[in-house]
N, C-alpha and C positions, 0 to 999 in steps of 0.2 A: 914199650912200657905196658900196653894193654895185654899183649901176649904173656908177659911176665906175671901180670896180675892174675890172669886166668890160670896159669900154671900154679901159682900160689894158692888160689882158691881150691883147686882140685886137691892139693896137699892138705889144706886146712880142713876140708870136709872129710877127707880120709881119716885124719887124726881124730876129728870130733866123733867119728863112729867107732872108735876103738873103746875098749873098756876104760871107764873113767877112773884112773888112779888118783892119788892125792894131789899130784901136781895139776892134773887136768881139772879137778874139782875147784882148785884155787883160781885157775884161769877162767872158769865159768862164773864163779861167785863174784870175782872182782870186776866182771864185765869185759875182760880183755878179749875173750872170744867173740862176744856180740859186737864189740866195737871194731875188731879186725874185719869181721864179715861185712859189717855195715859199710866200712870205708872201701873195701875192695870191690864188693858188689856194686856199690853206688858209682865207683869210678869206671867200671866196665859198662854199666847201663843203669841209669837212675830208676828205670822201671822195675829193676830187680828188688829194690828195697821198699817199694810202695806197699803200704799196709803190713809190713813185717812186724811181728810181735817180739821186739827186742827184749822186753822184760822176761819173756819165756826163756830166752837164751842165757839169762842170768840166774835162772831158777834151778838150783841143784837140790831142792827139797829141804824139808825142815831138819833132817838129821844128817850127820856126817856121811852115812852110808846109804842114804835113800836113793840116790841116783845109781849107785852101784847095784843095789838090789833090783831096781827097776830094769837096768840094762840086762841083768841075768834073766829076769822073767820074760822080757820081750824078745831078746835076741839070742840068748845062749842056752838056758836050760830051765824052763819053767816046769811046773809040776807034771804037766802032760807033754813036755817038750816045749821049745820056745814058741811064743805066740807068733812072732814075725821074724823068722830066720833072715839073716843078712846074706843069703845065698840065692842067686838067681834061679838055680835049678828047682828050688822049692815052689816057685811060681810058674814054672814052665814044664810041668810034667814029672817032677820028682828027680831032677838031675839028669837030664838027657845027655847021653854019652857023646852024641854028635856035637852038641853045643859046647861041652867041655873041651872036646878036641879042637873045635874051632877057636876057642879062647886061647888055648895053648899055641896054636899056629899064629894067632895075632902076636902073642908075646914073643915067640921064637923068631918071627920074621924081623923084629926090631932088636934081636940079640938079647932078649930078656928071659929070665927063668924065675920060677917061684923060689922064694927063700926057704931053705931047709929049716932055718932057725924059727921063723914065724909059723910055718906049717899051715898057711891059709890055703883054702881051695881056690882054683882059678876063677870061680864064679862068685867069690866073696866080694861084697860091695867095696871094701877098702882096697882089695887087689885091683878091681876095675878102675877105681878112682886114681890109684897110684899110676896105672898105665896111662890114663888120660893126662895126668900130671906130667908124665914123661913125654908124651907126644906134644903137648903144648909147649913144654920147655924146648923141645927140638925146633919148634917154630921160631923161638927166640934165637937159637943157634944158627938157623938157616939164613937169617938176615934177609937179603933181597933176592935170594936164589928161588926164583918162581917155580922151577921144576920141583925142587924139594918141598917148597911150601904147599904146592898143589897135592903132592903125594901124601903129606902129613895131614892135610885137611880132609882128603878123601878117606884116609884111615880113621880119623876121628868121626867123621860122618857115619861110616859104616858101623863102627864099633858102638857108637851111641844108639843107633837104631836097633841093632841086633842084640845088644846086651843091656846096659843099665836102664835105658828108657823102655825096653821091652817088659821089664818087671818091676821097676821102682814104683810106678803108680799103683800096682797091685799091692805092694808092700805097704804103701802109705794108707791105702784103704783098710787093710788088715790091722794096721797100727791104730788108726782112728777108732776102729771097732773095739779095740782092747782097752780103751780109756787110759791111755798112757799118761805119764807125767808130761806136762806141756813142752818141756825142753825138747824131747825127742820128736814130737809131732811137728814143731816149728822147724827144727833142723832138717827134717825130711822134706817138708814143704819147700823150704828155701833151696835145698839141693835139687829137687825136681825142677823148680823154676829156672835155676841156673843151667841145668843140663838141656832143658828145652831151648833156652836162649842160645846155648852153644851149638845146638843142632841147626838152628836157623842161620847162625853165622857161617858155619862151615859149608852148609848147603848153598848159601848165597855166593860164597867164594869159589867153591869147587863144583857146583852143579848138583843136580839130583842124582841119586844112586842109579 
């Protein structure tokens, strides 16, 4: 059950960092997103929901398009380019080719490929979270197969260290400096906390890298 919840959390965070269309705005405003994250994070580890600002995760702004405009300014195409791109390469030397190749090898090793339809880069935050969603779902599928579980946990450990946790803290600091709407800042803070707890979990189970 816990493995399934972790998989769902990765998927929920990935969806929350996509452009907020009308349906997403409704989920935010009616509190469904905040409540889902609160329940799942609390079930995985009560410490993850300590001092969380749930009101911020219900705040889509005063206008219908406020959160959409803010998403574009922060992550997509501000006046001088996005303030906080959702690409790891931006925070590690401008898109290091070796890092991108390593990401593709991670994906290809597990039989995955980037979607032509979505056209996301391999280092995009949602792509990396979808991959972790896949790996944690494979834990559910592995059942009691310890050999498979160990391999999956090692993959998660190495991926977390080398990719999202290598740059998400830098993005969060850039985000805070940009004085964003509080929704995005709290969402990023909760995600970072969840990823750090996941790294502790898989390291405890699979050992240090």
